[in-house]
C-alpha positions in Angstrom: -9.5 3.4 7.3 -7.0 1.9 5.9 -3.4 2.8 4.8 -1.8 1.8 1.5 0.9 -0.1 3.1 -2.1 -2.0 4.6 -4.3 -2.5 1.3 -0.4 -3.2 0.0 0.5 -6.2 2.5 -3.2 -7.7 2.5 -3.1 -8.4 -1.2 0.1 -9.7 -1.5 -1.1 -12.5 0.7 -4.5 -13.1 -0.8 -2.3 -13.1 -4.5 0.4 -15.1 -3.0 -2.4 -17.8 -2.4 -4.3 -17.3 -5.4 -0.6 -18.2 -7.3 -0.5 -20.9 -5.4 -3.5 -22.4 -6.1 -3.2 -22.5 -9.2 0.5 -23.6 -9.5 -1.1 -26.7 -7.7 -3.1 -27.5 -9.5 -1.5 -26.3 -13.7 1.7 -26.8 -12.7 3.2 -23.5 -14.0 5.5 -22.8 -10.9 7.3 -25.0 -8.7 4.7 -24.2 -5.6 7.5 -24.2 -2.6 9.8 -21.6 -4.7 6.7 -20.2 -5.6 5.8 -19.6 -2.2 9.5 -19.3 -0.2 10.1 -15.9 -2.8 6.1 -14.6 -2.0 6.8 -15.2 1.8 10.3 -13.3 2.2 9.2 -10.2 -0.1 6.4 -9.7 2.8 8.4 -10.3 5.8 11.4 -7.9 4.0 8.2 -5.4 3.6 6.7 -5.8 6.5 10.6 -4.9 8.6 10.9 -2.1 5.6 7.8 -0.7 7.2 9.2 -0.5 10.5 11.8 0.5 9.1 10.7 3.7 8.0 7.4 4.1 10.5 10.4 4.1 13.4 12.2 6.9 11.7 9.4 9.1 10.5 8.2 9.0 14.3 8.3 10.6 17.3 11.5 9.2 19.8 9.7 8.9 22.3 11.0 10.0 25.9 14.4 8.4 27.0 14.7 6.2 23.8 16.7 7.2 21.0 14.3 6.0 16.9 18.4 6.2 15.1 19.4 3.7 16.7 16.7 1.6 17.1 16.3 3.0 13.3 19.2 1.2 12.7 18.9 -2.5 14.8 15.4 -3.2 12.3 17.5 -2.1 9.4 20.2 -3.9 10.5 18.5 -6.6 11.5 16.9 -6.9 7.8 19.7 -7.3 5.7 21.0 -9.1 7.8 18.8 -12.0 8.6 17.7 -12.0 4.6 21.7 -12.4 4.0 21.7 -15.4 5.3 18.2 -16.8 4.3 18.7 -15.6 0.9 22.6 -17.8 0.7 21.0 -20.6 3.3 18.5 -21.2 0.7 20.2 -21.0 -2.4 23.2 -23.0 -1.2 21.1 -25.9 0.7 18.2 -26.7 -0.4 16.6 -26.9 -4.6 15.3 -23.5 -5.3 13.9 -23.2 -8.9 15.0 -19.6 -10.3 12.3 -18.7 -12.2 9.6 -19.7 -9.3 11.3 -18.1 -7.1 11.5 -14.6 -8.7 7.4 -15.2 -10.1 6.8 -15.0 -5.9 9.3 -12.1 -4.9 8.0 -10.7 -7.8 4.7 -10.6 -7.1 5.3 -8.0 -4.4 6.2 -5.8 -7.7 3.0 -6.5 -8.9 0.5 -6.0 -5.6 2.7 -2.5 -5.2 1.4 -1.6 -8.3 -2.5 -2.4 -8.3 -3.0 -0.9 -5.4 -1.3 2.5 -6.8 -3.6 2.3 -9.9 -6.7 2.0 -7.8 -6.0 4.4 -6.1 -5.5 7.5 -8.1 -8.7 5.4 -9.5 -11.3 5.7 -6.6 -9.3 9.3 -6.2 -7.1 8.7 -3.0 -4.2 11.3 -3.7 -0.8 10.2 -2.4 0.7 7.7 -0.5 -0.8 7.0 3.2 2.6 5.8 5.9 -0.2 5.3 8.5 1.9 6.6 11.1 
């Protein structure tokens, strides 16, 4: 059984691929900036999933779950702060296409949530 999180991850990757193909064929978006925004959000979502699962799972004997969650959260924050700073300072990222790529994850979450409500699935499954 797929959890909602995995559905969101898979659908986001599929929409990112379709958007890239459409952008490449029609030149509606700057494809590298679109891909960059989408991939950054995909990785951000994956790291956030790690943080939440670390917090929600019971720690094993001899491990500190809260410290591990704090480490994941710190790594996530630092990685994206450095990455986004480097991108916008160093490379020519087109803001409009980047924003469309970043927003794709929100659209994916809405689609999966509506799909779950139409098919009768109740609640959000974290897969923990």
